[in-house]
ZADO-1210 file (C-alpha; in nm, 4 decimals, padded with zeros to 6 digits):
<atoms>
<atom x="07.5682" y="10.1104" z="12.2683" code="MET" pos="1"/>
<atom x="07.7171" y="09.9342" z="11.9517" code="LYS" pos="2"/>
<atom x="07.7145" y="10.2358" z="11.7055" code="TYR" pos="3"/>
<atom x="07.8710" y="10.4482" z="12.0296" code="SER" pos="4"/>
<atom x="08.1451" y="10.2220" z="12.0590" code="LEU" pos="5"/>
<atom x="08.2579" y="10.2051" z="11.6884" code="THR" pos="6"/>
<atom x="08.2100" y="10.5801" z="11.6937" code="ILE" pos="7"/>
<atom x="08.5174" y="10.5869" z="11.9950" code="VAL" pos="8"/>
<atom x="08.6789" y="10.3334" z="11.8131" code="PHE" pos="9"/>
<atom x="08.7299" y="10.4853" z="11.4788" code="VAL" pos="10"/>
<atom x="08.7710" y="10.8112" z="11.6134" code="LEU" pos="11"/>
<atom x="09.0738" y="10.6370" z="11.7756" code="PHE" pos="12"/>
<atom x="09.2206" y="10.5342" z="11.4952" code="CYS" pos="13"/>
<atom x="09.2020" y="10.8812" z="11.3638" code="ILE" pos="14"/>
<atom x="09.3632" y="11.0640" z="11.5760" code="SER" pos="15"/>
<atom x="09.6846" y="10.8340" z="11.5813" code="PHE" pos="16"/>
<atom x="09.6796" y="10.8321" z="11.2423" code="SER" pos="17"/>
<atom x="09.6536" y="11.2348" z="11.1983" code="PHE" pos="18"/>
<atom x="09.9959" y="11.3950" z="11.1046" code="GLY" pos="19"/>
<atom x="10.1056" y="11.0514" z="10.9608" code="GLN" pos="20"/>
<atom x="10.3357" y="11.0930" z="10.6881" code="LEU" pos="21"/>
<atom x="10.5261" y="10.8591" z="10.5472" code="GLU" pos="22"/>
<atom x="10.7526" y="10.8384" z="10.1365" code="LYS" pos="23"/>
<atom x="10.9384" y="10.5624" z="10.0236" code="THR" pos="24"/>
<atom x="11.2276" y="10.6212" z="09.8159" code="PHE" pos="25"/>
<atom x="11.5500" y="10.4364" z="09.5840" code="HIS" pos="26"/>
<atom x="11.8380" y="10.5985" z="09.4160" code="GLN" pos="27"/>
<atom x="12.0609" y="10.3404" z="09.2774" code="THR" pos="28"/>
<atom x="12.4412" y="10.3801" z="09.1902" code="PHE" pos="29"/>
<atom x="12.5926" y="10.2065" z="08.8639" code="GLU" pos="30"/>
<atom x="12.9242" y="10.0498" z="09.1543" code="ILE" pos="31"/>
<atom x="13.1451" y="09.9467" z="08.8048" code="GLY" pos="32"/>
<atom x="13.4309" y="09.7321" z="08.8427" code="GLU" pos="33"/>
<atom x="13.5387" y="09.8727" z="09.1676" code="THR" pos="34"/>
<atom x="13.6820" y="09.6037" z="09.4918" code="GLU" pos="35"/>
<atom x="13.5628" y="09.7612" z="09.7150" code="SER" pos="36"/>
<atom x="13.2305" y="09.9119" z="09.8457" code="ILE" pos="37"/>
<atom x="13.2850" y="10.1671" z="10.1614" code="ALA" pos="38"/>
<atom x="12.9714" y="10.3070" z="10.3488" code="LEU" pos="39"/>
<atom x="12.9130" y="10.6445" z="10.5727" code="ASP" pos="40"/>
<atom x="12.5639" y="10.6363" z="10.6440" code="LEU" pos="41"/>
<atom x="12.4060" y="10.8937" z="10.9326" code="TYR" pos="42"/>
<atom x="12.2118" y="10.5727" z="11.1733" code="GLY" pos="43"/>
<atom x="12.1422" y="10.2145" z="11.1202" code="GLU" pos="44"/>
<atom x="12.0910" y="10.0778" z="10.7277" code="TYR" pos="45"/>
<atom x="12.1014" y="09.7830" z="10.7136" code="GLU" pos="46"/>
<atom x="12.2171" y="09.5300" z="10.4390" code="ILE" pos="47"/>
<atom x="12.0884" y="09.2630" z="10.2217" code="GLU" pos="48"/>
<atom x="12.2132" y="09.0616" z="09.9503" code="PHE" pos="49"/>
<atom x="12.0673" y="09.0864" z="09.6180" code="TRP" pos="50"/>
<atom x="12.1272" y="08.9019" z="09.2055" code="ALA" pos="51"/>
<atom x="12.1872" y="09.2956" z="09.1296" code="GLY" pos="52"/>
<atom x="12.4543" y="09.4324" z="08.9205" code="THR" pos="53"/>
<atom x="12.3541" y="09.7942" z="09.0741" code="ASN" pos="54"/>
<atom x="12.3959" y="09.9061" z="09.4252" code="LEU" pos="55"/>
<atom x="12.0386" y="10.0415" z="09.5718" code="MET" pos="56"/>
<atom x="11.9018" y="10.2085" z="09.8816" code="THR" pos="57"/>
<atom x="11.5575" y="10.2141" z="09.9759" code="GLU" pos="58"/>
<atom x="11.4861" y="10.4897" z="10.2338" code="THR" pos="59"/>
<atom x="11.1258" y="10.4321" z="10.4281" code="LYS" pos="60"/>
<atom x="11.0475" y="10.7576" z="10.5813" code="VAL" pos="61"/>
<atom x="10.7819" y="10.8246" z="10.8635" code="GLU" pos="62"/>
<atom x="10.7352" y="11.2223" z="11.0130" code="LEU" pos="63"/>
<atom x="10.4451" y="11.2718" z="11.2891" code="TYR" pos="64"/>
<atom x="10.2866" y="11.6067" z="11.3753" code="ASN" pos="65"/>
<atom x="10.3886" y="11.7759" z="11.0606" code="SER" pos="66"/>
<atom x="10.3207" y="11.9062" z="10.7422" code="SER" pos="67"/>
<atom x="10.3141" y="11.7526" z="10.4122" code="PRO" pos="68"/>
<atom x="10.4967" y="12.1113" z="10.3172" code="SER" pos="69"/>
<atom x="10.7289" y="12.0647" z="10.6567" code="ILE" pos="70"/>
<atom x="10.8322" y="11.7056" z="10.5278" code="PHE" pos="71"/>
<atom x="10.8732" y="11.8024" z="10.1505" code="ASN" pos="72"/>
<atom x="11.1258" y="12.0159" z="10.2490" code="HIS" pos="73"/>
<atom x="11.3654" y="11.8511" z="10.4055" code="PHE" pos="74"/>
<atom x="11.3064" y="11.5574" z="10.1844" code="ILE" pos="75"/>
<atom x="11.3488" y="11.7803" z="09.8568" code="GLU" pos="76"/>
<atom x="11.5176" y="12.1204" z="09.9963" code="LYS" pos="77"/>
<atom x="11.7541" y="11.9821" z="10.2958" code="GLU" pos="78"/>
<atom x="11.8278" y="11.6781" z="10.1336" code="LYS" pos="79"/>
<atom x="11.8247" y="11.5059" z="10.5138" code="ARG" pos="80"/>
<atom x="11.7857" y="11.1320" z="10.3773" code="TYR" pos="81"/>
<atom x="11.9890" y="11.1471" z="10.0089" code="VAL" pos="82"/>
<atom x="12.2804" y="11.0002" z="09.9588" code="ILE" pos="83"/>
<atom x="12.6397" y="11.0684" z="09.7411" code="GLU" pos="84"/>
<atom x="12.8534" y="10.8328" z="09.5883" code="ALA" pos="85"/>
<atom x="13.2039" y="10.9317" z="09.5583" code="ASP" pos="86"/>
<atom x="13.4315" y="10.7600" z="09.3370" code="THR" pos="87"/>
<atom x="13.7903" y="10.8885" z="09.4632" code="THR" pos="88"/>
<atom x="14.0435" y="10.7144" z="09.5896" code="GLY" pos="89"/>
<atom x="13.9551" y="10.4188" z="09.3969" code="GLY" pos="90"/>
<atom x="13.7090" y="10.2621" z="09.6676" code="VAL" pos="91"/>
<atom x="13.3593" y="10.3103" z="09.5112" code="PHE" pos="92"/>
<atom x="13.2256" y="10.5348" z="09.8890" code="THR" pos="93"/>
<atom x="12.8460" y="10.5575" z="09.9551" code="LEU" pos="94"/>
<atom x="12.7409" y="10.8422" z="10.2048" code="ARG" pos="95"/>
<atom x="12.5483" y="11.0434" z="10.3696" code="SER" pos="96"/>
<atom x="12.4314" y="11.3946" z="10.2355" code="HIS" pos="97"/>
<atom x="12.2960" y="11.5166" z="10.5661" code="ASP" pos="98"/>
<atom x="12.4870" y="11.3463" z="10.8670" code="LYS" pos="99"/>
<atom x="12.3661" y="11.5799" z="11.1466" code="LYS" pos="100"/>
<atom x="11.9634" y="11.4933" z="11.1536" code="ARG" pos="101"/>
<atom x="11.9224" y="11.7703" z="11.3866" code="VAL" pos="102"/>
<atom x="11.5184" y="11.7450" z="11.5315" code="PRO" pos="103"/>
<atom x="11.2422" y="11.9103" z="11.3139" code="ILE" pos="104"/>
<atom x="11.0698" y="12.1175" z="11.5124" code="ARG" pos="105"/>
<atom x="10.7470" y="12.2698" z="11.4425" code="THR" pos="106"/>
<atom x="10.5054" y="12.5766" z="11.6166" code="ARG" pos="107"/>
<atom x="10.3501" y="12.2522" z="11.8265" code="THR" pos="108"/>
<atom x="10.6748" y="12.1158" z="11.9103" code="GLY" pos="109"/>
<atom x="10.9600" y="11.8540" z="11.7948" code="GLU" pos="110"/>
<atom x="10.8223" y="11.6016" z="11.4906" code="CYS" pos="111"/>
<atom x="10.9148" y="11.2291" z="11.5826" code="PHE" pos="112"/>
<atom x="11.1093" y="11.0126" z="11.3252" code="GLU" pos="113"/>
<atom x="11.1110" y="10.7019" z="11.1982" code="ILE" pos="114"/>
<atom x="11.3634" y="10.7005" z="10.8917" code="ALA" pos="115"/>
<atom x="11.5123" y="10.2974" z="10.7422" code="ARG" pos="116"/>
<atom x="11.7569" y="10.2386" z="10.5467" code="LEU" pos="117"/>
<atom x="11.8216" y="09.9723" z="10.3181" code="LYS" pos="118"/>
<atom x="12.1118" y="09.9063" z="10.1570" code="VAL" pos="119"/>
<atom x="12.1311" y="09.5937" z="09.8348" code="PHE" pos="120"/>
<atom x="12.4387" y="09.4914" z="09.7736" code="VAL" pos="121"/>
<atom x="12.5361" y="09.2623" z="09.4104" code="PRO" pos="122"/>
<atom x="12.5841" y="08.8879" z="09.4905" code="GLU" pos="123"/>
<atom x="12.9087" y="08.9728" z="09.4621" code="LYS" pos="124"/>
<atom x="13.0638" y="09.1368" z="09.7083" code="PHE" pos="125"/>
<atom x="13.0844" y="09.0303" z="10.0977" code="TYR" pos="126"/>
<atom x="13.1042" y="09.2299" z="10.4420" code="LEU" pos="127"/>
<atom x="13.4608" y="09.3015" z="10.6116" code="GLU" pos="128"/>
<atom x="13.3807" y="09.5052" z="10.8341" code="ASN" pos="129"/>
<atom x="12.9883" y="09.6659" z="10.9225" code="PRO" pos="130"/>
<atom x="13.1893" y="10.0035" z="10.6381" code="ASN" pos="131"/>
<atom x="13.3639" y="09.7873" z="10.3603" code="THR" pos="132"/>
<atom x="13.1938" y="09.5471" z="10.2295" code="LEU" pos="133"/>
<atom x="13.4958" y="09.4241" z="09.9343" code="MET" pos="134"/>
<atom x="13.4889" y="09.1312" z="09.5764" code="LEU" pos="135"/>
<atom x="13.4833" y="08.8505" z="09.7008" code="LYS" pos="136"/>
</atoms>
């Protein structure tokens, strides 16, 4: 009886972990002498101040019920999680490449996606509002 419960538990764990793909990637941006940073990012994000002189983003993505090739397609070809920098107009702007984020669908149905974005900002800035940082 003890072994059958162990086998059931192992099968239960395997069934929930199957199909989960994860990736964490970072992007760094030199902000130079900018006095303000505008954030035009998809969804919710967390801002963390750090001692660094560059701005860095950390994106953690989990995708369920998908294949690695589909996951890689959305990361590399569609650039679903890429963040771009724009310095026109005297303001340093971080912008999500893909702001639509249409649900990912496969032959077996829709994939469940979790994307967490953290923006690491130099300590010399302060948060003026949820989308703007200013030099102290």
